[in-house]
C-alpha atoms as a printed R data frame, in Angstrom:
    type eleno elety resid chain resno       x       y       z
1   ATOM     1    CA   MET     A     1  97.376 159.758 -94.111
2   ATOM     2    CA   GLN     A     2  95.289 160.274 -90.960
3   ATOM     3    CA   LYS     A     3  97.483 157.785 -89.049
4   ATOM     4    CA   HIS     A     4 100.563 159.715 -90.212
5   ATOM     5    CA   ILE     A     5  99.119 163.006 -88.933
6   ATOM     6    CA   VAL     A     6  98.196 161.448 -85.575
7   ATOM     7    CA   SER     A     7 101.657 159.903 -85.302
8   ATOM     8    CA   ASN     A     8 103.375 163.256 -85.945
9   ATOM     9    CA   LEU     A     9 101.074 164.960 -83.452
10  ATOM    10    CA   LEU     A    10 101.972 162.410 -80.766
11  ATOM    11    CA   ILE     A    11 105.685 162.899 -81.461
12  ATOM    12    CA   PHE     A    12 105.249 166.673 -81.187
13  ATOM    13    CA   LEU     A    13 103.321 166.387 -77.914
14  ATOM    14    CA   PHE     A    14 105.884 163.966 -76.489
15  ATOM    15    CA   ALA     A    15 108.758 166.285 -77.417
16  ATOM    16    CA   SER     A    16 106.905 169.232 -75.906
17  ATOM    17    CA   LEU     A    17 106.363 167.274 -72.701
18  ATOM    18    CA   ILE     A    18 110.081 166.534 -72.472
19  ATOM    19    CA   LEU     A    19 110.886 170.238 -72.866
20  ATOM    20    CA   ILE     A    20 108.365 171.172 -70.196
21  ATOM    21    CA   ASN     A    21 109.668 168.555 -67.780
22  ATOM    22    CA   ASN     A    22 113.222 169.734 -68.355
23  ATOM    23    CA   GLY     A    23 112.278 173.331 -67.757
24  ATOM    24    CA   PHE     A    24 113.195 174.276 -71.349
25  ATOM    25    CA   ALA     A    25 116.748 172.963 -71.216
26  ATOM    26    CA   GLU     A    26 119.368 175.594 -72.011
27  ATOM    27    CA   ASN     A    27 123.072 175.549 -72.693
28  ATOM    28    CA   TRP     A    28 125.532 176.829 -70.119
29  ATOM    29    CA   HIS     A    29 128.122 178.023 -72.621
30  ATOM    30    CA   GLN     A    30 130.252 180.302 -70.424
31  ATOM    31    CA   TRP     A    31 131.475 180.731 -66.861
32  ATOM    32    CA   ARG     A    32 128.281 182.230 -65.406
33  ATOM    33    CA   GLY     A    33 125.712 180.684 -67.680
34  ATOM    34    CA   PRO     A    34 123.530 181.739 -70.647
35  ATOM    35    CA   ASN     A    35 123.582 185.472 -69.808
36  ATOM    36    CA   ASN     A    36 126.804 185.533 -67.747
37  ATOM    37    CA   ASP     A    37 124.799 186.289 -64.605
38  ATOM    38    CA   GLY     A    38 124.566 182.931 -62.785
39  ATOM    39    CA   ILE     A    39 120.859 182.556 -63.594
40  ATOM    40    CA   SER     A    40 119.307 179.327 -64.885
41  ATOM    41    CA   ASN     A    41 115.716 179.219 -66.159
42  ATOM    42    CA   GLU     A    42 115.416 175.478 -65.642
43  ATOM    43    CA   THR     A    43 112.923 174.118 -63.146
44  ATOM    44    CA   ASP     A    44 113.932 170.490 -62.693
45  ATOM    45    CA   VAL     A    45 117.142 170.989 -60.707
46  ATOM    46    CA   PRO     A    46 118.164 168.868 -57.700
47  ATOM    47    CA   ILE     A    47 118.495 170.476 -54.277
48  ATOM    48    CA   GLN     A    48 119.712 167.432 -52.314
49  ATOM    49    CA   TRP     A    49 122.659 165.112 -52.926
50  ATOM    50    CA   SER     A    50 125.780 163.548 -51.399
51  ATOM    51    CA   GLN     A    51 128.816 161.766 -52.855
52  ATOM    52    CA   THR     A    52 126.457 158.952 -53.852
53  ATOM    53    CA   GLU     A    53 122.844 160.141 -53.493
54  ATOM    54    CA   ASN     A    54 121.386 161.713 -56.651
55  ATOM    55    CA   VAL     A    55 124.732 161.379 -58.461
56  ATOM    56    CA   ARG     A    56 124.326 160.248 -62.068
57  ATOM    57    CA   TRP     A    57 128.052 159.852 -62.508
58  ATOM    58    CA   ARG     A    58 131.444 160.938 -61.198
59  ATOM    59    CA   LEU     A    59 134.341 161.256 -63.645
60  ATOM    60    CA   PRO     A    60 137.860 161.475 -62.130
61  ATOM    61    CA   LEU     A    61 139.869 164.347 -63.620
62  ATOM    62    CA   PRO     A    62 143.602 164.349 -64.448
63  ATOM    63    CA   GLY     A    63 144.452 167.278 -62.178
64  ATOM    64    CA   GLN     A    64 143.303 170.351 -60.296
65  ATOM    65    CA   ALA     A    65 141.753 173.534 -61.642
66  ATOM    66    CA   ALA     A    66 139.433 176.332 -60.568
67  ATOM    67    CA   SER     A    67 137.924 176.744 -64.043
68  ATOM    68    CA   THR     A    68 134.197 176.194 -64.454
69  ATOM    69    CA   PRO     A    69 133.034 173.697 -67.124
70  ATOM    70    CA   VAL     A    70 130.753 174.802 -69.954
71  ATOM    71    CA   VAL     A    71 127.975 172.737 -71.550
72  ATOM    72    CA   TRP     A    72 126.439 172.716 -75.022
73  ATOM    73    CA   GLY     A    73 123.994 169.987 -75.967
74  ATOM    74    CA   ASP     A    74 125.518 166.636 -75.036
75  ATOM    75    CA   LYS     A    75 129.092 167.926 -74.616
76  ATOM    76    CA   ILE     A    76 130.952 169.394 -71.651
77  ATOM    77    CA   PHE     A    77 134.227 171.309 -72.048
78  ATOM    78    CA   LEU     A    78 136.714 172.105 -69.287
79  ATOM    79    CA   THR     A    79 140.355 172.971 -68.768
80  ATOM    80    CA   SER     A    80 142.591 171.187 -66.280
81  ATOM    81    CA   ALA     A    81 146.104 170.546 -65.136
82  ATOM    82    CA   ASP     A    82 147.415 167.107 -66.127
83  ATOM    83    CA   GLY     A    83 150.744 166.705 -64.382
84  ATOM    84    CA   SER     A    84 152.877 169.529 -65.800
85  ATOM    85    CA   GLU     A    85 150.604 169.876 -68.837
86  ATOM    86    CA   LEU     A    86 147.556 172.126 -69.236
87  ATOM    87    CA   VAL     A    87 144.743 170.535 -71.201
88  ATOM    88    CA   LEU     A    88 141.330 171.134 -72.732
89  ATOM    89    CA   MET     A    89 138.915 168.238 -72.298
90  ATOM    90    CA   CYS     A    90 135.610 167.259 -73.860
91  ATOM    91    CA   VAL     A    91 133.289 165.006 -71.848
92  ATOM    92    CA   SER     A    92 129.892 163.667 -72.841
93  ATOM    93    CA   THR     A    93 126.875 164.363 -70.649
94  ATOM    94    CA   GLU     A    94 126.888 160.601 -69.974
95  ATOM    95    CA   GLY     A    95 130.255 160.981 -68.180
96  ATOM    96    CA   GLU     A    96 132.564 159.636 -70.892
97  ATOM    97    CA   GLU     A    97 135.795 161.426 -71.827
98  ATOM    98    CA   LEU     A    98 135.581 162.093 -75.579
99  ATOM    99    CA   TRP     A    99 138.914 163.831 -76.167
100 ATOM   100    CA   LYS     A   100 141.742 165.713 -74.474
101 ATOM   101    CA   ARG     A   101 144.177 168.181 -76.055
102 ATOM   102    CA   THR     A   102 147.370 169.618 -74.572
103 ATOM   103    CA   LEU     A   103 147.380 173.427 -74.811
104 ATOM   104    CA   ALA     A   104 150.547 174.275 -72.871
105 ATOM   105    CA   GLN     A   105 153.354 172.917 -70.722
106 ATOM   106    CA   GLY     A   106 154.591 174.007 -67.333
107 ATOM   107    CA   ASN     A   107 151.692 174.281 -64.908
108 ATOM   108    CA   ARG     A   108 152.277 176.372 -61.774
109 ATOM   109    CA   SER     A   109 150.286 176.941 -58.592
110 ATOM   110    CA   LYS     A   110 150.074 179.888 -56.203
111 ATOM   111    CA   ARG     A   111 148.973 180.242 -52.602
112 ATOM   112    CA   GLY     A   112 149.245 176.503 -51.988
113 ATOM   113    CA   ASP     A   113 146.657 174.845 -54.194
114 ATOM   114    CA   GLU     A   114 144.417 177.931 -54.273
115 ATOM   115    CA   VAL     A   115 144.945 178.671 -57.967
116 ATOM   116    CA   ASN     A   116 146.894 177.335 -60.934
117 ATOM   117    CA   LEU     A   117 147.321 178.184 -64.605
118 ATOM   118    CA   ALA     A   118 144.047 176.407 -65.497
119 ATOM   119    CA   ALA     A   119 141.903 178.959 -63.646
120 ATOM   120    CA   PRO     A   120 140.164 180.665 -66.636
121 ATOM   121    CA   SER     A   121 136.977 179.020 -67.904
122 ATOM   122    CA   PRO     A   122 136.414 178.111 -71.566
123 ATOM   123    CA   THR     A   123 133.488 179.224 -73.730
124 ATOM   124    CA   THR     A   124 131.651 177.598 -76.640
125 ATOM   125    CA   ASP     A   125 129.072 178.316 -79.342
126 ATOM   126    CA   GLY     A   126 128.244 174.660 -79.955
127 ATOM   127    CA   LYS     A   127 130.470 174.500 -83.037
128 ATOM   128    CA   HIS     A   128 133.792 175.588 -81.545
129 ATOM   129    CA   VAL     A   129 135.308 175.955 -78.097
130 ATOM   130    CA   TRP     A   130 137.789 178.606 -76.957
131 ATOM   131    CA   ALA     A   131 140.134 178.096 -74.017
132 ATOM   132    CA   PHE     A   132 142.440 180.599 -72.321
133 ATOM   133    CA   LEU     A   133 145.142 179.744 -69.779
134 ATOM   134    CA   GLY     A   134 147.199 181.703 -67.264
135 ATOM   135    CA   THR     A   135 150.208 180.991 -69.495
136 ATOM   136    CA   GLY     A   136 148.722 183.398 -72.041
137 ATOM   137    CA   ASP     A   137 147.825 180.581 -74.433
138 ATOM   138    CA   LEU     A   138 144.486 181.116 -76.182
139 ATOM   139    CA   ALA     A   139 143.200 178.363 -78.485
140 ATOM   140    CA   CYS     A   140 140.201 177.518 -80.625
141 ATOM   141    CA   TYR     A   141 139.120 173.941 -81.381
142 ATOM   142    CA   ASP     A   142 136.080 172.558 -83.112
143 ATOM   143    CA   ILE     A   143 133.849 170.408 -80.934
144 ATOM   144    CA   GLU     A   144 135.420 167.240 -82.337
145 ATOM   145    CA   GLY     A   145 138.798 168.308 -80.959
146 ATOM   146    CA   ASN     A   146 140.408 169.542 -84.189
147 ATOM   147    CA   PRO     A   147 142.637 172.622 -83.779
148 ATOM   148    CA   VAL     A   148 141.540 175.818 -85.548
149 ATOM   149    CA   TRP     A   149 144.078 178.330 -84.212
150 ATOM   150    CA   GLN     A   150 146.271 179.059 -81.186
151 ATOM   151    CA   THR     A   151 148.160 182.134 -80.031
152 ATOM   152    CA   ASN     A   152 149.872 183.414 -76.882
153 ATOM   153    CA   LEU     A   153 148.751 186.751 -75.450
154 ATOM   154    CA   GLU     A   154 151.855 187.162 -73.282
155 ATOM   155    CA   GLU     A   155 153.999 187.032 -76.407
156 ATOM   156    CA   ARG     A   156 151.675 189.456 -78.230
157 ATOM   157    CA   TYR     A   157 150.962 191.971 -75.465
158 ATOM   158    CA   GLY     A   158 153.650 191.603 -72.789
159 ATOM   159    CA   LYS     A   159 154.488 189.286 -69.918
160 ATOM   160    CA   PHE     A   160 151.819 189.007 -67.219
161 ATOM   161    CA   ARG     A   161 152.982 190.583 -63.968
162 ATOM   162    CA   LEU     A   162 150.558 189.585 -61.205
163 ATOM   163    CA   GLY     A   163 150.854 188.679 -57.558
164 ATOM   164    CA   PHE     A   164 149.036 185.445 -58.326
165 ATOM   165    CA   LEU     A   165 148.133 184.058 -61.781
166 ATOM   166    CA   MET     A   166 146.034 185.349 -64.672
167 ATOM   167    CA   SER     A   167 142.452 184.123 -64.135
168 ATOM   168    CA   MET     A   168 140.356 186.132 -66.620
169 ATOM   169    CA   SER     A   169 137.749 184.202 -68.638
170 ATOM   170    CA   PRO     A   170 137.037 185.551 -72.175
171 ATOM   171    CA   VAL     A   171 133.556 186.630 -73.260
172 ATOM   172    CA   LEU     A   172 132.209 185.251 -76.548
173 ATOM   173    CA   ASP     A   173 129.692 187.384 -78.436
174 ATOM   174    CA   LYS     A   174 128.717 187.022 -82.085
175 ATOM   175    CA   ASP     A   175 131.970 186.913 -84.099
176 ATOM   176    CA   ARG     A   176 134.218 188.195 -81.317
177 ATOM   177    CA   LEU     A   177 136.092 187.273 -78.179
178 ATOM   178    CA   TYR     A   178 136.408 190.077 -75.623
179 ATOM   179    CA   LEU     A   179 139.256 189.968 -73.097
180 ATOM   180    CA   GLN     A   180 140.915 192.148 -70.491
181 ATOM   181    CA   LEU     A   181 144.570 191.950 -69.444
182 ATOM   182    CA   ILE     A   182 145.050 194.060 -66.313
183 ATOM   183    CA   HIS     A   183 148.424 193.708 -64.567
184 ATOM   184    CA   SER     A   184 151.610 195.667 -63.858
185 ATOM   185    CA   ASN     A   185 152.813 195.450 -67.478
186 ATOM   186    CA   ALA     A   186 149.578 196.451 -69.209
187 ATOM   187    CA   TRP     A   187 145.982 197.574 -68.759
188 ATOM   188    CA   LEU     A   188 144.437 196.353 -71.992
189 ATOM   189    CA   VAL     A   189 140.948 195.617 -73.307
190 ATOM   190    CA   LEU     A   190 140.840 193.498 -76.472
191 ATOM   191    CA   ALA     A   191 138.437 192.319 -79.148
192 ATOM   192    CA   LEU     A   192 139.647 189.372 -81.242
193 ATOM   193    CA   ASN     A   193 138.157 187.620 -84.251
194 ATOM   194    CA   LYS     A   194 136.816 184.355 -82.852
195 ATOM   195    CA   MET     A   195 137.674 182.320 -85.976
196 ATOM   196    CA   THR     A   196 141.230 183.600 -86.499
197 ATOM   197    CA   GLY     A   197 142.426 185.106 -83.209
198 ATOM   198    CA   GLU     A   198 143.351 188.292 -85.048
199 ATOM   199    CA   GLU     A   199 143.030 191.601 -83.223
200 ATOM   200    CA   ILE     A   200 139.957 193.674 -84.125
201 ATOM   201    CA   TRP     A   201 140.769 196.439 -81.671
202 ATOM   202    CA   LYS     A   202 142.932 197.164 -78.616
203 ATOM   203    CA   HIS     A   203 142.196 199.783 -75.990
204 ATOM   204    CA   ASP     A   204 144.833 201.039 -73.537
205 ATOM   205    CA   ARG     A   205 142.857 201.522 -70.344
206 ATOM   206    CA   LYS     A   206 144.124 204.346 -68.113
207 ATOM   207    CA   SER     A   207 144.459 204.127 -64.341
208 ATOM   208    CA   ASP     A   208 146.314 205.741 -61.452
209 ATOM   209    CA   ALA     A   209 146.339 202.448 -59.492
210 ATOM   210    CA   ARG     A   210 149.624 201.399 -57.949
211 ATOM   211    CA   ARG     A   211 151.323 198.329 -56.471
212 ATOM   212    CA   GLU     A   212 149.028 195.281 -56.142
213 ATOM   213    CA   CYS     A   213 146.016 197.398 -57.101
214 ATOM   214    CA   GLU     A   214 147.357 197.221 -60.676
215 ATOM   215    CA   HIS     A   215 146.385 193.539 -60.759
216 ATOM   216    CA   ALA     A   216 142.915 192.206 -61.576
217 ATOM   217    CA   TYR     A   217 141.608 188.633 -61.590
218 ATOM   218    CA   THR     A   218 138.175 189.622 -62.847
219 ATOM   219    CA   SER     A   219 136.452 188.834 -66.146
220 ATOM   220    CA   PRO     A   220 134.714 191.262 -68.532
221 ATOM   221    CA   ILE     A   221 130.945 191.097 -69.000
222 ATOM   222    CA   LEU     A   222 128.494 192.500 -71.556
223 ATOM   223    CA   TYR     A   223 125.654 194.913 -70.810
224 ATOM   224    CA   ARG     A   224 122.724 195.094 -73.263
225 ATOM   225    CA   ASP     A   225 119.294 196.652 -73.203
226 ATOM   226    CA   ALA     A   226 117.001 198.192 -75.846
227 ATOM   227    CA   GLU     A   227 119.070 201.391 -76.011
228 ATOM   228    CA   ARG     A   228 122.705 200.474 -75.406
229 ATOM   229    CA   GLU     A   229 125.348 197.789 -75.361
230 ATOM   230    CA   PHE     A   230 128.897 197.866 -74.046
231 ATOM   231    CA   LEU     A   231 131.625 195.846 -72.359
232 ATOM   232    CA   VAL     A   232 132.130 196.222 -68.600
233 ATOM   233    CA   VAL     A   233 135.731 195.917 -67.354
234 ATOM   234    CA   HIS     A   234 136.651 195.854 -63.669
235 ATOM   235    CA   GLY     A   235 140.138 196.302 -62.262
236 ATOM   236    CA   ALA     A   236 142.959 198.677 -61.243
237 ATOM   237    CA   ASP     A   237 140.687 200.739 -58.942
238 ATOM   238    CA   TYR     A   238 137.978 201.419 -61.577
239 ATOM   239    CA   VAL     A   239 135.034 199.878 -63.376
240 ATOM   240    CA   THR     A   240 134.748 201.066 -66.982
241 ATOM   241    CA   ALA     A   241 132.328 200.732 -69.906
242 ATOM   242    CA   HIS     A   242 133.689 200.264 -73.439
243 ATOM   243    CA   ASN     A   243 132.214 200.722 -76.908
244 ATOM   244    CA   LEU     A   244 131.948 197.373 -78.693
245 ATOM   245    CA   GLU     A   245 132.952 198.891 -82.037
246 ATOM   246    CA   ASP     A   246 136.361 200.271 -81.088
247 ATOM   247    CA   GLY     A   247 136.887 199.736 -77.325
248 ATOM   248    CA   SER     A   248 136.724 203.446 -76.513
249 ATOM   249    CA   GLU     A   249 135.707 204.317 -72.978
250 ATOM   250    CA   ILE     A   250 132.093 205.415 -72.426
251 ATOM   251    CA   TRP     A   251 132.245 205.943 -68.676
252 ATOM   252    CA   ARG     A   252 134.273 205.053 -65.630
253 ATOM   253    CA   CYS     A   253 133.560 204.870 -61.920
254 ATOM   254    CA   GLY     A   254 136.027 204.976 -59.040
255 ATOM   255    CA   GLY     A   255 135.431 205.345 -55.335
256 ATOM   256    CA   LEU     A   256 136.221 201.679 -54.705
257 ATOM   257    CA   ASN     A   257 139.646 202.399 -53.170
258 ATOM   258    CA   PRO     A   258 139.487 206.047 -52.026
259 ATOM   259    CA   PRO     A   259 142.763 208.064 -52.174
260 ATOM   260    CA   GLU     A   260 142.358 209.358 -48.621
261 ATOM   261    CA   TRP     A   261 142.828 205.847 -47.190
262 ATOM   262    CA   TYR     A   262 144.360 204.073 -50.164
263 ATOM   263    CA   ASN     A   263 144.956 200.333 -49.741
264 ATOM   264    CA   PRO     A   264 147.919 199.302 -51.967
265 ATOM   265    CA   SER     A   265 146.882 195.621 -51.873
266 ATOM   266    CA   PHE     A   266 143.317 196.245 -53.098
267 ATOM   267    CA   ARG     A   267 143.356 193.773 -56.010
268 ATOM   268    CA   LEU     A   268 139.948 193.034 -57.570
269 ATOM   269    CA   VAL     A   269 138.820 189.405 -57.975
270 ATOM   270    CA   ALA     A   270 135.001 189.378 -57.957
271 ATOM   271    CA   SER     A   271 133.476 190.431 -61.288
272 ATOM   272    CA   PRO     A   272 130.459 192.749 -61.691
273 ATOM   273    CA   VAL     A   273 127.036 191.431 -62.699
274 ATOM   274    CA   VAL     A   274 124.331 193.168 -64.716
275 ATOM   275    CA   THR     A   275 120.583 193.222 -65.136
276 ATOM   276    CA   GLU     A   276 118.494 195.687 -67.139
277 ATOM   277    CA   GLY     A   277 119.020 199.148 -65.688
278 ATOM   278    CA   LEU     A   278 121.591 198.104 -63.083
279 ATOM   279    CA   ILE     A   279 125.263 197.114 -62.817
280 ATOM   280    CA   VAL     A   280 126.353 195.760 -59.431
281 ATOM   281    CA   VAL     A   281 130.058 196.307 -58.818
282 ATOM   282    CA   PRO     A   282 131.896 194.511 -55.978
283 ATOM   283    CA   SER     A   283 135.318 195.518 -54.669
284 ATOM   284    CA   ALA     A   284 137.707 193.783 -52.237
285 ATOM   285    CA   LYS     A   285 138.784 193.399 -48.605
286 ATOM   286    CA   ASN     A   286 135.402 194.246 -47.032
287 ATOM   287    CA   GLY     A   287 135.148 197.336 -49.256
288 ATOM   288    CA   PRO     A   288 132.060 198.874 -50.876
289 ATOM   289    CA   VAL     A   289 129.551 197.535 -53.401
290 ATOM   290    CA   LEU     A   290 128.109 199.929 -55.974
291 ATOM   291    CA   GLY     A   291 124.797 199.901 -57.823
292 ATOM   292    CA   LEU     A   292 125.308 201.843 -61.077
293 ATOM   293    CA   ASP     A   293 122.941 203.188 -63.719
294 ATOM   294    CA   PRO     A   294 124.301 201.970 -67.092
295 ATOM   295    CA   SER     A   295 123.273 205.168 -68.940
296 ATOM   296    CA   GLY     A   296 126.105 207.347 -67.626
297 ATOM   297    CA   THR     A   297 128.903 209.061 -69.549
298 ATOM   298    CA   GLY     A   298 132.335 210.323 -68.515
299 ATOM   299    CA   ASN     A   299 133.483 209.990 -64.912
300 ATOM   300    CA   ILE     A   300 130.401 208.892 -62.959
301 ATOM   301    CA   THR     A   301 132.113 208.539 -59.565
302 ATOM   302    CA   ASP     A   302 129.785 209.859 -56.834
303 ATOM   303    CA   THR     A   303 127.280 211.195 -59.367
304 ATOM   304    CA   LYS     A   304 123.577 210.645 -60.036
305 ATOM   305    CA   TRP     A   305 124.497 207.487 -61.985
306 ATOM   306    CA   GLN     A   306 125.530 205.854 -58.717
307 ATOM   307    CA   ILE     A   307 122.110 204.590 -57.642
308 ATOM   308    CA   TRP     A   308 123.270 203.225 -54.316
309 ATOM   309    CA   LYS     A   309 126.376 202.290 -52.357
310 ATOM   310    CA   LEU     A   310 126.860 199.632 -49.699
311 ATOM   311    CA   GLN     A   311 129.721 201.067 -47.663
312 ATOM   312    CA   GLU     A   312 131.240 197.711 -46.711
313 ATOM   313    CA   GLY     A   313 130.623 193.975 -46.965
314 ATOM   314    CA   THR     A   314 131.706 193.184 -50.513
315 ATOM   315    CA   PRO     A   315 132.419 189.587 -51.532
316 ATOM   316    CA   ASP     A   316 136.161 189.257 -52.045
317 ATOM   317    CA   VAL     A   317 136.062 186.438 -54.656
318 ATOM   318    CA   PRO     A   318 132.491 185.224 -55.450
319 ATOM   319    CA   SER     A   319 130.702 187.499 -57.915
320 ATOM   320    CA   PRO     A   320 127.269 188.927 -57.021
321 ATOM   321    CA   LEU     A   321 123.937 187.521 -58.165
322 ATOM   322    CA   ILE     A   322 120.808 189.514 -59.120
323 ATOM   323    CA   HIS     A   323 117.360 187.942 -59.343
324 ATOM   324    CA   ASP     A   324 113.794 189.228 -59.074
325 ATOM   325    CA   GLY     A   325 114.743 192.637 -57.697
326 ATOM   326    CA   LEU     A   326 117.234 191.296 -55.149
327 ATOM   327    CA   VAL     A   327 121.035 191.329 -55.026
328 ATOM   328    CA   TYR     A   328 122.845 188.432 -53.317
329 ATOM   329    CA   LEU     A   329 126.415 188.818 -52.041
330 ATOM   330    CA   CYS     A   330 128.194 185.669 -50.879
331 ATOM   331    CA   ARG     A   331 131.139 186.752 -48.773
332 ATOM   332    CA   GLU     A   332 134.292 184.651 -48.746
333 ATOM   333    CA   LYS     A   333 133.820 183.421 -45.157
334 ATOM   334    CA   GLY     A   334 130.288 182.070 -45.645
335 ATOM   335    CA   THR     A   335 128.026 185.072 -45.027
336 ATOM   336    CA   LEU     A   336 125.115 185.817 -47.365
337 ATOM   337    CA   ILE     A   337 123.911 189.420 -47.746
338 ATOM   338    CA   CYS     A   338 120.651 190.235 -49.526
339 ATOM   339    CA   LEU     A   339 119.956 193.751 -50.831
340 ATOM   340    CA   ASP     A   340 117.046 195.467 -52.512
341 ATOM   341    CA   ALA     A   341 118.274 196.009 -56.087
342 ATOM   342    CA   LYS     A   342 116.543 199.383 -56.495
343 ATOM   343    CA   THR     A   343 117.703 201.012 -53.276
344 ATOM   344    CA   GLY     A   344 120.636 198.957 -51.982
345 ATOM   345    CA   GLU     A   345 118.811 198.535 -48.683
346 ATOM   346    CA   GLU     A   346 120.126 195.546 -46.755
347 ATOM   347    CA   LEU     A   347 117.358 193.023 -46.146
348 ATOM   348    CA   TYR     A   348 119.435 190.490 -44.265
349 ATOM   349    CA   GLU     A   349 122.981 189.397 -43.481
350 ATOM   350    CA   MET     A   350 123.164 185.774 -42.354
351 ATOM   351    CA   ARG     A   351 125.955 183.316 -41.690
352 ATOM   352    CA   ILE     A   352 125.665 180.183 -43.857
353 ATOM   353    CA   ASN     A   353 128.745 178.475 -42.453
354 ATOM   354    CA   ARG     A   354 132.312 179.402 -41.580
355 ATOM   355    CA   GLN     A   355 133.894 177.887 -44.666
356 ATOM   356    CA   LEU     A   356 135.912 179.612 -47.386
357 ATOM   357    CA   HIS     A   357 133.881 180.414 -50.535
358 ATOM   358    CA   ARG     A   358 135.581 180.852 -53.915
359 ATOM   359    CA   SER     A   359 132.727 179.798 -56.244
360 ATOM   360    CA   SER     A   360 130.154 182.311 -57.464
361 ATOM   361    CA   PRO     A   361 126.498 181.692 -56.545
362 ATOM   362    CA   VAL     A   362 123.962 180.444 -59.086
363 ATOM   363    CA   TYR     A   363 120.154 180.569 -59.138
364 ATOM   364    CA   ALA     A   364 117.600 178.022 -60.359
365 ATOM   365    CA   ASN     A   365 113.912 177.392 -59.678
366 ATOM   366    CA   GLY     A   366 113.586 179.586 -56.592
367 ATOM   367    CA   TYR     A   367 116.893 178.630 -54.966
368 ATOM   368    CA   ILE     A   368 120.413 180.049 -54.586
369 ATOM   369    CA   TYR     A   369 123.304 177.558 -54.666
370 ATOM   370    CA   LEU     A   370 126.295 178.600 -52.530
371 ATOM   371    CA   THR     A   371 129.421 176.459 -52.811
372 ATOM   372    CA   ALA     A   372 132.169 176.363 -50.189
373 ATOM   373    CA   ARG     A   373 135.729 175.340 -50.967
374 ATOM   374    CA   ASN     A   374 135.406 172.152 -48.890
375 ATOM   375    CA   GLY     A   375 132.640 170.834 -51.173
376 ATOM   376    CA   ILE     A   376 129.639 171.889 -49.071
377 ATOM   377    CA   VAL     A   377 126.817 173.405 -51.128
378 ATOM   378    CA   ASN     A   378 124.081 175.207 -49.218
379 ATOM   379    CA   VAL     A   379 120.796 175.698 -51.038
380 ATOM   380    CA   VAL     A   380 119.048 178.869 -49.864
381 ATOM   381    CA   LYS     A   381 115.483 179.850 -50.721
382 ATOM   382    CA   ALA     A   382 115.469 182.976 -52.883
383 ATOM   383    CA   GLY     A   383 113.558 185.915 -51.472
384 ATOM   384    CA   ARG     A   384 113.549 188.600 -48.836
385 ATOM   385    CA   GLU     A   385 113.614 186.116 -45.950
386 ATOM   386    CA   PHE     A   386 116.609 183.873 -45.252
387 ATOM   387    CA   GLU     A   387 116.044 180.114 -45.251
388 ATOM   388    CA   ILE     A   388 118.472 177.241 -45.852
389 ATOM   389    CA   VAL     A   389 116.533 174.380 -47.431
390 ATOM   390    CA   ALA     A   390 119.384 171.880 -47.934
391 ATOM   391    CA   THR     A   391 123.033 171.337 -47.087
392 ATOM   392    CA   ASN     A   392 124.979 168.948 -49.319
393 ATOM   393    CA   SER     A   393 128.595 167.800 -49.451
394 ATOM   394    CA   ILE     A   394 130.860 165.915 -51.837
395 ATOM   395    CA   ASP     A   395 133.783 166.238 -49.373
396 ATOM   396    CA   GLU     A   396 136.199 167.404 -52.092
397 ATOM   397    CA   THR     A   397 137.833 170.793 -52.749
398 ATOM   398    CA   VAL     A   398 135.772 173.019 -55.067
399 ATOM   399    CA   ALA     A   399 136.727 176.399 -56.546
400 ATOM   400    CA   ALA     A   400 134.681 176.248 -59.770
401 ATOM   401    CA   SER     A   401 131.136 177.581 -59.866
402 ATOM   402    CA   PRO     A   402 128.173 175.192 -60.284
403 ATOM   403    CA   VAL     A   403 126.757 174.618 -63.767
404 ATOM   404    CA   ILE     A   404 123.120 173.810 -64.604
405 ATOM   405    CA   ALA     A   405 122.072 172.286 -67.927
406 ATOM   406    CA   ASP     A   406 119.199 170.014 -68.941
407 ATOM   407    CA   GLY     A   407 118.076 169.413 -65.358
408 ATOM   408    CA   VAL     A   408 121.549 168.367 -64.205
409 ATOM   409    CA   LEU     A   409 123.788 170.255 -61.800
410 ATOM   410    CA   TYR     A   410 127.463 169.807 -62.677
411 ATOM   411    CA   LEU     A   411 129.951 170.310 -59.879
412 ATOM   412    CA   ARG     A   412 133.655 170.319 -60.655
413 ATOM   413    CA   SER     A   413 136.009 169.525 -57.761
414 ATOM   414    CA   TYR     A   414 139.795 169.295 -57.768
415 ATOM   415    CA   ASP     A   415 139.372 165.526 -58.093
416 ATOM   416    CA   ALA     A   416 136.380 164.877 -60.331
417 ATOM   417    CA   LEU     A   417 133.426 166.143 -62.329
418 ATOM   418    CA   TYR     A   418 130.035 165.299 -60.809
419 ATOM   419    CA   ALA     A   419 126.709 165.116 -62.654
420 ATOM   420    CA   ILE     A   420 124.050 165.579 -59.973
421 ATOM   421    CA   GLY     A   421 120.451 164.679 -60.722
422 ATOM   422    CA   GLN     A   422 118.109 161.734 -60.497
423 ATOM   423    CA   LYS     A   423 119.566 158.766 -62.320
424 ATOM   424    CA   LYS     A   424 117.911 157.994 -65.634
């Protein structure tokens, strides 16, 4: 009996040691991580690599896509083009393809190879995975690859009319999927039953936007604190907050594209990000960035609920990052701006490189990871002083954001999926 107790104690201590060494490994189940904010709590994350150094494995992919993979346990899910087909794939964390399912036919690209119909990222709860495509196809599979349901949101809610292609990634929360469809045919916010795809509610979102400003390539996010919870939707010249029970609008904020110098091509791509007590809202085309108090009601444009406003310098595509009282803005041409989250005061604006950035920044263990489209990832020390600690390259085109799970950094290029970390 005593030997049995000692044996169990050793097993417990060994398991605890593994968790500590892995920085309490967490799943990265959606586009921007556990809390949809680009923040990882893991501590054992690599900061240096190349195409061969610190690469556990590289898995060639069947085609291009800008979608970010998601990870749960020992499984990775991602969408991709495969010739003319659009597919959902499941890959093991050992780099083995487990299954692949065709979701739609007829892939298209826009702006060269900048974006295709596999731009939205999937989401998972560890039992099922949901994938949305720019075709309007939305599907649910179990993690073994068995179909549960599939529908097409273009057929249900109207043809997508966008200058480019629909790129919104759904948000999974409890028993629901939350989506936004903002384009010239509709401005809709939706809640669907995650296990059936049936509509729970639909909200017709009002706007006076016109021309290309009617189009949004952003994704919704959730805000929660001890007192309130709501969905944040960004597009068509406004950011809005919506009741989770029925989709009704709680507040809205404009001032992103002022009427007095209205820009008719002011389409929104970068999504907001939240932390307790603050919503950071980017815009487009070197426009403003807003810091909003989440407790507002009604039209909060230029009111006390606007905590601060950066007049210009917004990221055009990468979404902001908030960590430890600081806001990080990675501009599309390789400039990093750091702001004080409470006041909006600019602490620095520094050039990282002169490369195009489409990926959103992520944080882990004191570092910010900034990914350029040419495959260069600069690792910047988090804090009020600017310091690049590493510059890495896989020399392949990257539009997806980095993913961190169980001490491994996953980087998805147009050619392959990389698992970056010390080899086991």
